N, C-alpha and C positions, 0 to 999 in steps of 0.2 A: 164740530164736524164740518168739513168743507165739502161743498157740492159743486161739481163741475157741470156747467151748462153749455151745451154745444148747439149752435143754431146752424142748420143747413140752409143754404140759400144758393140761388143761381146768380152768378156774377153779373149777368146781363140785366137781371131784375134789380139788383142792387145799384148798378150804374144808372139805370133809368130813374130809380127813386132819388138818387143823389142829384141828378140833373134837375128833377122837378123841384126839389127843396133848396136848391143852391142859393137863391136870393134871400133867404130868411135870416141869415146871420152874417156878421162881419168877422174877418179873420182875427182882428185884434181882440175879440171877445172870448177867445179860447183859453180855457184853464188847463192846468197840468193834468187834471183828471180826464179832460176831453182828449188831450194828446195821448194819454195812456190808453184810453179806449180805442183810439184809432190804431195805435201800435198793436194792441191785442188782436184787432180784426186782421190787420196785415200779417201779423205773426202766425195767426191760426191758419191762414191760407198757405203761408210758407211751410209750416210744419206738415201740411198735407201734400206738399209738393206740387201745388197748383200754380205753375209758372204763369200761364196765360191769364188766369183769373186774377192773380195777384197784381200783375202788371196793369190790367184793365182797371181794377179798383183803385190802385195807387195813382195812376194817371188821371183818373176822374177826380179823386180827392184833391190833387194838386191843381188841376185845370179849373175846377170850380171853387177854389180857395177854401176848402175845408181844412187843409193842412198846408204848411210850408215844408218843403223837403229839407230834412236835416239828417245828421249822421244816425240818429236813433231810428227815424222812420224809413231810412234807406236800408237799414240792416236786414229786414225781411227779404228785400230784393236779392241780396246775396245768399241769405240762408236757404231760400227755396231751392237754389241750384245745388247747394251742398247736400241738402236732404235728399233730393232726387238722385244725385250721383252716388251718394253713399248707399242708398237703397238699391241702386242698379249695379253697384260695384264698378263704377266708371272712374276715370281720372277726374281730377278737380280743376280743370282748366277753365270751365265756363264761369264759375263764381268770380274768379279773379279777372276775367275779361269784363264782366259786368261791373265790378268794382272800379276797374281802370276807366271804363266808359263813364261812370258816374263822377269820378274825380277829374278826369281830363276833359270830358265833354264830348 
């Protein structure tokens, strides 16, 4: 039997926690499981359509070297716009603009 656990948190509290703990590990020491957990965190925010919270947490994770941005960890930044726009029955231009911004810079 699989049990889904959801943790509700305030993004600003999470960002403050990440800032406080940032010096405790080196980026090279990250395992696949660690990256997978980071992706799950980002993806859960994307699935809830929390654009601002997702961007704030993602930027903090990168800035304080918890993660290196890669195609897998950038995915939720695109997905969040698709989720929001599908829920609102809007056009899907924003996700592609974000993707272009990530690729081109």
